[in-house]
C-alpha positions in Angstrom: 61.8 -182.4 -17.6 58.4 -182.6 -19.0 56.9 -182.2 -15.6 54.1 -179.7 -14.8 54.0 -177.6 -11.8 50.2 -177.1 -10.8 50.4 -173.7 -11.4 51.5 -173.9 -15.3 49.2 -176.7 -15.7 46.2 -174.8 -14.5 47.4 -171.9 -16.5 47.1 -174.3 -19.9 43.1 -174.8 -19.1 42.3 -171.8 -17.0 38.7 -170.5 -18.3 39.2 -167.5 -15.9 39.9 -163.7 -17.9 42.9 -162.9 -19.4 45.3 -162.8 -21.9 46.4 -166.4 -22.4 42.9 -167.6 -22.7 41.9 -165.2 -25.2 44.9 -165.8 -27.7 44.2 -169.5 -27.1 40.2 -168.9 -28.3 41.2 -166.3 -31.4 43.8 -169.0 -32.7 40.8 -172.2 -32.5 38.1 -170.3 -33.6 37.0 -170.0 -37.3 34.8 -168.2 -39.8 31.3 -169.2 -40.8 32.5 -170.1 -44.6 34.8 -172.7 -43.3 31.9 -174.8 -41.5 31.3 -177.3 -43.9 35.2 -178.3 -44.0 35.5 -178.4 -40.6 32.4 -180.5 -40.3 33.8 -183.3 -42.3 37.4 -182.9 -40.8 35.7 -183.7 -37.8 35.3 -186.8 -38.4 36.2 -188.3 -41.8 39.8 -187.2 -41.2 39.8 -189.5 -38.2 38.0 -192.4 -40.1 40.9 -193.5 -41.7 38.9 -196.9 -43.1 38.4 -197.0 -47.0 35.7 -194.1 -47.2 34.8 -195.2 -51.0 31.4 -197.3 -50.1 29.3 -195.0 -47.8 31.1 -191.7 -48.7 28.4 -190.1 -51.1 26.0 -191.2 -48.3 28.1 -189.0 -45.4 28.3 -186.6 -47.6 24.6 -186.0 -48.6 23.8 -186.0 -45.1 26.4 -183.6 -44.5 25.2 -181.3 -46.8 21.4 -181.5 -45.5 23.3 -180.7 -42.1 24.5 -177.8 -43.5 21.1 -176.4 -45.1 19.4 -177.5 -41.9 21.8 -175.6 -39.4 21.7 -172.5 -42.3 18.0 -172.6 -41.7 17.9 -172.3 -37.9 20.4 -169.1 -37.7 18.7 -167.4 -40.5 15.0 -168.3 -38.8 17.3 -166.8 -35.1 19.1 -163.8 -36.7 16.3 -161.8 -37.1 18.5 -158.3 -36.9 20.5 -159.6 -40.0 24.2 -158.6 -37.9 26.7 -161.6 -37.7 26.1 -163.4 -34.5 23.0 -164.0 -32.1 22.3 -162.4 -29.6 20.9 -163.5 -26.5 17.5 -162.4 -27.3 17.6 -164.1 -30.7 19.3 -167.2 -29.3 16.5 -167.6 -26.9 13.7 -168.0 -29.6 14.9 -171.6 -30.4 12.4 -174.3 -29.1 12.8 -175.5 -25.6 12.9 -173.7 -22.1 14.2 -170.6 -22.1 16.1 -171.9 -18.9 18.0 -174.3 -20.9 18.5 -172.1 -24.3 19.8 -169.5 -21.3 22.8 -172.0 -20.1 23.3 -173.3 -23.5 24.3 -169.2 -24.8 26.4 -168.8 -21.9 28.6 -172.5 -22.4 28.9 -171.7 -26.3 29.8 -168.2 -26.6 33.6 -169.7 -26.7 35.1 -166.5 -27.9 33.5 -164.2 -24.6 32.0 -161.9 -27.4 28.1 -162.5 -26.2 26.9 -163.4 -29.4 26.7 -167.2 -30.5 28.4 -167.4 -33.9 27.0 -169.8 -37.0 30.2 -171.9 -36.3 29.2 -172.1 -32.4 26.0 -172.9 -32.9 27.3 -176.2 -35.0 28.6 -177.1 -31.7 25.9 -177.6 -29.6 24.4 -180.9 -29.6 20.9 -181.5 -31.1 21.5 -178.7 -33.9 22.9 -180.6 -36.4 23.6 -184.3 -36.0 26.4 -185.5 -34.1 28.9 -186.9 -37.0 28.2 -183.2 -38.7 28.9 -180.5 -35.8 31.2 -177.9 -36.0 34.8 -177.0 -34.5 35.1 -176.0 -31.2 38.3 -174.9 -28.8 40.6 -178.0 -28.6 41.7 -178.1 -24.6 44.5 -180.3 -25.0 46.3 -178.0 -27.5 48.1 -176.2 -25.1 49.2 -179.2 -23.1 50.8 -180.6 -26.4 52.1 -177.1 -27.0 54.1 -177.2 -23.5 55.1 -180.6 -23.6 56.7 -180.2 -26.8 58.5 -176.9 -25.9 59.7 -178.6 -23.1 61.3 -181.6 -24.9 62.9 -179.0 -27.5 64.7 -177.4 -24.3 65.4 -180.5 -22.5 67.1 -182.8 -25.4 68.3 -179.4 -27.5 66.4 -178.8 -30.2 65.6 -175.3 -28.9 69.5 -174.6 -29.8 70.0 -177.2 -32.5 66.3 -178.1 -34.8 68.7 -180.3 -37.0 69.6 -182.4 -33.8 69.1 -186.3 -34.2 69.8 -187.7 -30.8 70.1 -191.8 -30.2 66.5 -193.4 -29.6 67.7 -195.5 -26.9 69.1 -192.8 -25.6 65.7 -190.4 -25.9 63.6 -193.4 -24.8 65.3 -193.9 -21.6 65.2 -190.2 -20.6 61.9 -189.9 -21.3 60.8 -192.9 -19.2 62.9 -191.3 -16.3 61.7 -188.2 -16.7 58.3 -189.5 -15.9 59.3 -191.5 -13.2 59.5 -194.5 -14.6 62.1 -197.4 -15.3 63.4 -198.9 -18.7 61.2 -202.3 -19.0 58.8 -200.4 -21.5 61.9 -198.6 -23.3 61.2 -201.2 -26.4 57.8 -200.3 -27.0 59.0 -196.2 -26.2 61.6 -196.9 -29.0 58.5 -198.3 -31.3 56.4 -195.1 -31.0 58.9 -193.3 -31.3 61.9 -194.1 -33.6 58.7 -194.2 -36.8 61.7 -194.8 -39.6 63.3 -197.1 -37.9 66.8 -196.1 -37.8 67.7 -195.4 -34.3 67.6 -191.6 -34.3 65.3 -189.4 -33.0 64.7 -186.1 -35.0 62.7 -183.2 -34.2 59.9 -184.3 -36.2 59.7 -187.8 -35.0 59.6 -186.3 -31.4 56.6 -184.1 -32.5 54.4 -187.1 -33.5 55.8 -189.1 -30.7 54.4 -186.3 -28.0 50.9 -186.1 -30.1 50.6 -189.9 -29.8 51.6 -190.1 -25.7 48.8 -187.6 -25.4 45.9 -187.9 -28.3 46.7 -190.7 -30.5 47.6 -194.4 -30.4 50.8 -195.5 -31.7 48.9 -196.6 -34.9 48.2 -193.2 -35.9 45.0 -192.7 -35.3 43.7 -189.7 -33.8 41.3 -190.2 -30.3 40.3 -187.0 -30.6 37.7 -185.0 -33.0 37.8 -181.1 -33.5 34.0 -181.5 -33.0 34.8 -182.4 -29.4 33.9 -185.9 -29.7 36.3 -188.8 -28.2 36.4 -192.1 -29.5 35.6 -194.3 -26.8 38.9 -196.3 -26.9 38.1 -198.0 -23.0 34.7 -199.5 -24.8 37.0 -201.0 -27.7 39.2 -202.5 -25.3 36.6 -203.7 -23.4 35.1 -205.5 -26.5 38.6 -206.9 -27.7 38.7 -209.5 -25.3 41.2 -211.1 -27.2 43.6 -208.1 -27.6 44.5 -208.9 -31.5 43.6 -205.0 -32.3 40.0 -206.1 -33.7 36.2 -207.0 -32.3 35.0 -210.2 -33.7 31.5 -210.6 -34.0 31.4 -212.9 -31.1 33.2 -210.8 -29.0 30.6 -208.1 -29.6 27.8 -209.6 -29.3 28.6 -211.4 -25.7 30.6 -207.9 -24.4 28.1 -205.1 -25.9 26.3 -203.6 -22.9 22.6 -203.5 -25.5 22.3 -207.0 -26.9 19.6 -206.1 -28.5 21.2 -203.5 -30.4 24.5 -205.2 -30.8 23.5 -207.4 -33.8 22.5 -204.5 -36.2 25.5 -202.0 -34.6 28.2 -204.9 -35.6 26.9 -204.9 -39.0 26.9 -201.2 -39.6 30.6 -201.0 -38.1 32.0 -203.8 -39.6 32.1 -201.6 -43.0 34.0 -204.1 -45.2 32.1 -207.2 -43.9 35.0 -209.7 -42.5 33.5 -210.2 -39.8 35.9 -208.1 -37.5 35.7 -204.3 -36.8 39.1 -202.7 -36.5 39.7 -199.8 -34.6 39.1 -197.7 -38.3 36.0 -199.1 -38.6 35.0 -198.3 -34.4 35.5 -194.6 -35.3 33.8 -194.3 -38.5 31.2 -191.4 -38.3 28.0 -193.3 -39.0 29.1 -196.2 -36.1 29.2 -196.3 -33.1 32.4 -196.0 -31.3 32.5 -191.9 -30.5 31.4 -190.5 -27.0 30.0 -187.2 -26.4 31.5 -185.2 -23.8 29.4 -182.1 -24.9 26.1 -183.6 -24.4 27.2 -185.5 -21.4 27.7 -182.4 -19.6 24.4 -180.5 -20.9 22.3 -184.1 -19.4 24.4 -183.7 -16.1 24.2 -180.2 -15.8 20.8 -180.3 -14.2 20.3 -176.9 -12.7 21.3 -175.7 -16.0 23.8 -173.3 -14.6 26.2 -174.0 -17.1 28.3 -176.2 -14.9 28.8 -179.5 -12.9 28.2 -179.4 -9.0 30.0 -182.8 -7.5 26.7 -184.3 -7.1 26.0 -183.8 -11.0 29.2 -185.2 -12.2 28.9 -187.9 -10.5 25.1 -188.8 -11.0 25.7 -188.2 -14.5 29.1 -190.6 -14.8 28.3 -194.4 -16.0 28.7 -196.5 -13.2 32.1 -198.1 -13.8 33.5 -194.5 -13.8 31.6 -193.4 -10.5 34.0 -194.7 -8.4 36.4 -192.1 -9.6 34.2 -189.2 -9.7 34.7 -187.8 -6.2 38.2 -187.0 -7.1 37.6 -185.1 -10.5 36.4 -182.1 -9.0 39.2 -181.4 -6.9 42.0 -182.0 -9.5 40.5 -180.5 -12.4 38.4 -177.5 -10.8 41.4 -174.8 -12.5 39.1 -171.9 -11.1 38.5 -173.4 -7.9 34.7 -172.6 -7.5 33.9 -176.5 -6.4 32.4 -176.7 -10.0 33.5 -177.5 -13.4 32.1 -175.9 -16.5 32.6 -177.2 -19.9 36.3 -176.7 -20.5 37.4 -177.9 -17.3 35.3 -181.3 -17.4 36.1 -182.4 -21.4 40.2 -182.4 -20.1 39.4 -185.1 -17.2 39.0 -188.6 -17.6 36.1 -189.3 -17.6 34.8 -187.3 -20.4 38.5 -188.2 -22.2 37.7 -191.6 -22.3 40.5 -193.3 -24.3 41.8 -195.2 -22.0 40.2 -197.6 -19.4 40.3 -195.3 -16.3 38.0 -197.3 -14.2 40.9 -199.7 -13.7 41.6 -199.1 -10.3 45.4 -198.8 -9.4 47.1 -201.4 -6.9 49.4 -200.1 -3.9 51.9 -203.0 -5.3 54.5 -201.9 -2.7 52.1 -201.9 0.1 53.0 -198.4 1.2 49.6 -196.9 1.3 50.0 -194.8 -1.6 50.2 -194.7 -5.4 53.2 -193.8 -7.3 53.2 -193.2 -11.2 54.6 -196.6 -12.1 51.4 -198.0 -10.0 49.1 -195.7 -11.8 50.3 -195.8 -15.2 48.8 -199.2 -16.2 50.7 -199.6 -19.7 52.9 -198.0 -22.5 50.5 -196.3 -24.4 49.2 -192.2 -24.0 52.1 -192.1 -20.7 51.9 -188.7 -21.1 48.4 -188.0 -20.8 48.6 -190.4 -17.6 51.1 -188.5 -16.4 49.6 -184.9 -16.4 46.2 -187.0 -14.8 48.3 -188.1 -12.2 49.9 -185.0 -11.4 46.6 -182.9 -11.6 45.3 -185.7 -9.3 48.2 -185.1 -6.7 46.9 -182.1 -5.1 49.8 -181.5 -2.5 52.2 -182.1 -5.3 54.3 -185.4 -2.9 54.9 -187.3 -6.2 52.4 -190.0 -5.1 48.4 -190.1 -4.7 47.0 -190.6 -1.2 43.6 -192.1 -0.5 42.1 -188.4 -0.2 43.3 -187.8 -3.6 42.4 -191.0 -5.4 41.1 -194.4 -5.3 43.3 -197.4 -5.0 43.7 -200.9 -3.9 45.9 -201.6 -1.1 46.5 -205.1 0.9 46.8 -204.7 4.2 49.2 -205.8 6.7 49.8 -209.6 7.0 48.8 -211.5 10.0 48.8 -214.1 12.4 45.4 -215.6 13.8 44.6 -219.0 16.2 42.8 -220.9 15.1 41.4 -223.6 17.8 41.5 -227.3 16.8 38.0 -228.1 17.8 37.3 -224.9 15.2 35.6 -222.8 18.1 37.4 -219.8 17.6 39.6 -217.9 14.9 40.7 -214.6 16.5 43.3 -212.2 15.3 46.4 -212.5 17.2 48.9 -210.0 15.7 49.9 -207.5 12.6 52.0 -204.7 12.7 52.7 -201.8 10.0 56.4 -202.7 10.2 55.7 -206.5 9.5 53.7 -205.6 6.3 55.2 -208.9 5.2 55.4 -211.4 7.8 55.5 -215.3 8.4 57.0 -218.6 8.8 55.5 -218.8 12.6 57.1 -221.1 15.0 55.7 -221.8 18.6 58.3 -222.2 21.5 58.1 -226.0 22.7 56.8 -225.0 26.0 54.3 -222.9 24.0 54.8 -219.5 25.6 56.4 -217.5 22.9 56.0 -217.5 18.7 59.2 -216.3 16.9 58.4 -215.0 13.1 60.0 -213.1 10.3 58.8 -209.8 9.4 60.0 -206.7 6.9 57.9 -203.7 6.3 56.1 -202.6 3.0 59.1 -200.5 1.3 61.7 -203.3 1.5 63.6 -205.7 -0.1 63.8 -209.7 1.2 67.2 -209.0 2.6 65.8 -206.6 5.3 63.7 -209.5 7.0 64.0 -209.5 10.7 63.4 -212.7 12.8 60.9 -211.4 16.1 59.5 -213.2 19.1 56.6 -212.3 20.9 54.4 -213.2 23.3 51.8 -216.1 22.2 49.2 -214.2 23.0 50.6 -211.7 20.2 52.2 -208.9 22.5 55.7 -207.9 23.5 57.1 -208.2 20.2 61.0 -207.8 20.5 63.6 -208.2 17.5 66.3 -210.8 17.8 68.2 -210.6 14.5 68.1 -210.6 10.6 67.7 -213.4 8.9 64.4 -215.3 8.1 62.6 -218.8 8.6 63.2 -219.5 12.3 63.0 -222.6 13.9 63.1 -223.7 18.0 65.7 -226.4 20.0 63.9 -228.6 21.6 65.0 -226.8 24.9 63.4 -223.4 23.9 66.8 -222.0 24.3 67.9 -221.8 20.7 66.7 -220.5 17.1 68.4 -221.9 13.5 67.5 -219.4 10.5 68.3 -218.2 7.1 69.9 -215.5 5.5 70.8 -214.0 2.5 73.4 -211.6 1.0 76.8 -211.3 2.2 75.8 -213.3 5.2 73.9 -215.7 3.3 73.3 -219.6 4.7 71.9 -221.4 7.8 72.5 -219.8 11.1 72.5 -221.0 14.8 72.2 -218.7 18.0 70.9 -218.2 21.3 66.7 -217.4 21.5 68.2 -213.8 22.3 70.0 -213.4 18.8 73.7 -214.1 20.8 75.8 -216.0 19.6 75.3 -216.2 16.2 77.3 -219.0 14.3 77.0 -220.0 10.7 76.8 -223.7 10.3 76.6 -224.0 6.5 77.0 -221.2 3.7 74.8 -222.5 1.1 71.8 -224.1 2.8 68.5 -222.4 2.9 65.0 -223.3 4.9 66.4 -224.5 8.1 64.0 -226.8 10.6 65.1 -227.9 13.5 63.8 -231.4 14.3 61.6 -231.9 17.2 64.1 -233.9 19.2 66.9 -231.4 19.1 69.2 -233.4 17.3 69.4 -232.2 13.9 68.5 -229.3 11.8 67.2 -230.3 8.2 67.9 -227.8 4.9 67.9 -227.8 1.7 71.2 -227.3 -0.5 69.6 -227.1 -3.9 67.7 -230.1 -4.9 69.3 -231.9 -1.9 68.4 -232.6 1.8 71.4 -232.0 4.1 71.3 -232.9 7.8 73.3 -230.7 10.3 73.9 -232.8 13.6 73.8 -230.1 16.6 76.1 -232.3 18.4 79.1 -233.5 16.4 78.5 -230.3 13.7 79.0 -232.5 10.8 76.7 -232.2 7.4 75.4 -235.0 5.9 73.4 -235.2 2.6 70.6 -237.7 3.2 68.5 -237.3 0.1 71.1 -236.7 -2.7 69.6 -235.5 -6.4 68.9 -238.7 -7.3 66.9 -240.0 -4.7 63.8 -238.1 -5.7 62.3 -236.5 -9.3 62.5 -233.1 -8.4 64.4 -230.3 -9.8 63.6 -228.4 -7.0 62.6 -228.5 -3.1 61.0 -225.5 -1.6 62.3 -224.4 1.6 59.9 -224.5 5.0 60.5 -228.2 5.0 58.5 -230.0 8.0 59.6 -232.6 10.1 57.5 -235.9 11.3 56.8 -235.6 15.1 59.0 -239.1 15.2 61.8 -237.3 13.8 62.0 -240.0 10.6 60.7 -238.0 8.0 60.8 -234.8 6.2 58.0 -232.9 4.3 58.3 -230.7 1.1 57.2 -229.4 -1.9 58.8 -230.2 -5.0 59.1 -229.1 -8.4 59.2 -231.5 -11.2 60.6 -231.0 -14.6 57.5 -230.6 -16.2 56.8 -227.6 -14.0 54.2 -230.0 -12.0 54.5 -229.5 -8.0 54.0 -232.4 -5.4 54.0 -232.6 -1.8 56.1 -235.1 -0.7 57.9 -236.6 2.1 61.3 -238.6 2.0 63.2 -240.8 5.0 66.3 -238.8 6.8 66.6 -242.0 8.6 67.7 -245.0 6.7 69.5 -245.6 3.4 66.6 -245.4 1.2 64.7 -242.0 0.6 61.1 -244.1 0.4 59.5 -241.1 -1.2 56.0 -240.8 -0.9 53.7 -238.5 -2.6 51.2 -237.2 -0.3 49.4 -234.8 -2.9 49.8 -233.5 -6.5 46.9 -232.2 -7.8 45.9 -228.8 -10.1 45.1 -227.1 -7.6 48.0 -224.5 -6.2 49.4 -225.3 -2.7 51.7 -223.8 -0.6 55.1 -225.1 0.2 55.0 -224.1 4.2 53.2 -227.1 5.7 52.8 -229.0 9.0 52.9 -232.0 10.6 50.3 -233.1 13.2 51.2 -234.2 16.9 50.1 -237.7 15.9 51.8 -237.8 12.6 48.8 -239.2 10.8 48.1 -235.7 8.8 49.6 -233.0 7.4 48.5 -229.3 7.0 49.1 -227.1 4.3 47.4 -224.6 2.3 45.8 -225.5 -1.0 43.7 -222.7 -3.3 39.6 -223.7 -3.1 38.6 -222.5 -6.6 34.7 -222.1 -5.3 35.7 -219.7 -2.2 38.4 -217.8 -4.8 41.1 -218.5 -1.9 43.6 -220.4 -0.3 42.8 -222.5 2.9 44.5 -224.8 5.0 43.7 -228.4 4.4 44.4 -231.5 6.1 46.0 -234.8 4.2 46.2 -238.0 5.6 49.9 -238.9 6.2 49.9 -242.7 5.2 47.4 -243.1 2.7 47.5 -243.6 -0.7 46.4 -240.7 -3.3 44.3 -239.2 0.0 42.2 -236.7 -0.7 42.5 -233.1 1.3 39.9 -232.1 3.7 39.3 -228.2 4.2 40.3 -227.5 8.0 37.1 -226.1 9.9 36.8 -223.2 11.3 38.2 -220.9 9.1 35.5 -218.1 9.2 37.8 -216.3 6.6 36.2 -213.8 3.7 38.9 -210.9 3.2 42.3 -212.9 2.8 43.9 -216.6 2.1 45.2 -218.8 4.9 48.7 -219.6 3.9 50.6 -221.4 6.2 50.2 -222.9 10.1 51.6 -224.4 13.0 50.8 -226.1 15.7 51.0 -225.3 19.6 52.6 -227.7 21.4 49.1 -228.6 23.5 47.9 -229.1 20.1 44.9 -227.1 21.4 45.8 -224.1 18.4 47.1 -224.3 15.2 49.1 -220.6 14.5 47.7 -219.5 10.9 49.3 -216.5 8.4 46.9 -215.0 6.8 47.2 -212.4 3.7 44.6 -210.3 3.2 42.7 -209.6 0.3 43.5 -206.2 -1.6 40.8 -203.4 -0.8 39.6 -200.3 -2.1 40.4 -197.4 0.0 37.1 -195.7 1.2 35.6 -192.8 0.1 33.5 -192.0 2.6 36.1 -189.4 4.4 36.9 -187.7 1.4 36.0 -183.6 1.4 39.3 -182.4 0.2 39.0 -179.4 -2.0 41.7 -177.6 -4.1 44.6 -176.4 -2.1 
């Protein structure tokens, strides 16, 4: 509905010769006699706070700027004709090369003259707050979006049409490739009068909100080309309450020496908080100047930015996306950006936190729009940028089109019991998610579950591989495999229509469901019982008699929920598990499954997050579990004394890992190694190989 082809989008801001560009410029340029009105409108119309206090000061400053502009223009205009020729313009103070570049850049209508209006837009000629109007780079995009919605919703045929607001919001989000989770926010932005209907005027206002405004109606673009540095406002507003307190400003403003004075100037009503309307006041410091940024970055004075000039001229926090800007926004495909092309890029249009690196949440090594968008604000602008970066039109951004964070595939490592080695055994793209590793009793095989990145939990498959990580083969559908004592059988859990606990041969044959409601099966070391959970109960399946007994009922412990991946003690008398209490706190506990009393023991109940997949040491003295290490900012394996009161967890030595989290482990039968599941930290895509230009 709202999507543009790359050719359509390029045409909206193409600076090459052509009728469309001439029409656009002719509609945007104004005569000199309107300059003073334009200068005021460029900034004052956007500064929507109470202007009564400093109005006279601002008016006097603009008047002085007007007089100075007249003087400069008259001094240069030696022939008395309308417009400055190149020869006249070169009489300006400063290097001739710079003046020649400025003449080229600011001759917006291409008549080989610089009008007083065009002169007023050049940084340094008049103060920033008094700049004159220049062409609007987003006008064509806005017009195209409104026209598209007119056609899609039916306003083109019936301008009086009204549409139910929930239908409008849902179809709008669908057209952008988003689900309905953001519908309420869209409804608030679109249905201004709250009558649950959307008319043509509300649609027009909504499009402007989605391109150049916030929901509060504050314009983020001035007609002079200045842009509200809204990303800075968001950064300073740490608690996201819509205002910047003095403490926030002083602690988060980049220049600590200037911060106190600038806060005082910006806090116009003196209430101790800078609201957005105050942040954008012309005499405050909330505006970004992309025109001046462009000129400063153009170090070779050719009127365009090379890839090197672009990146070097960006603030540090935006440099990571610099390599992707020219391929996405170089409309004339000359490998550089002119002023028009630059102004339309996100690095110039700092109305959102473009420095946020999107995350590949579904781990498919690319970024869909839902991952790129971030939030519900300016969605149309975000979608337009997304399509600009999507050079091949695939509907997703690959590493050579945009930077993003991705999580490498899960892996299994072998940690030597004497901490002499920590070596990778296995990882694979078709098991990006894997875990629940279990070593066969003879030590020759490892069973585990896994599934691809773009799949659901119901797609999980049980695999078996050799102990060295080779020779993987699929066994059956299911999760959390567990071996019989003789290694001939497996038990597992399944979800969906075949949910429950299943028993089968180790090759997957002769499957048999032993419980429809059970979950998280764990075979006892002696092979006689299979333990699993029934909600908050623990049940045992007798392998010989096929009977199921609830050995620990709801009243035998204080937990509302018992997690899967329980662990048997080596003597088969106890099972260890993670339990959730009514107050949403968690404990690592064990209960007896061999006597009349549960004999509950709490092994760990600290504030640090811990995993639910525990492992008992072969001698039964310690329990191994993954616990969050706040100092190292990751979870690592810890061992806990099984028979002590309030034991302190001890970090397992040898975990030479600084790239991820150790989530679980199991012992090899000989006690020489722990097989550890590692979930990697998110990584940023590598910029080094990027060399793609516009197709």
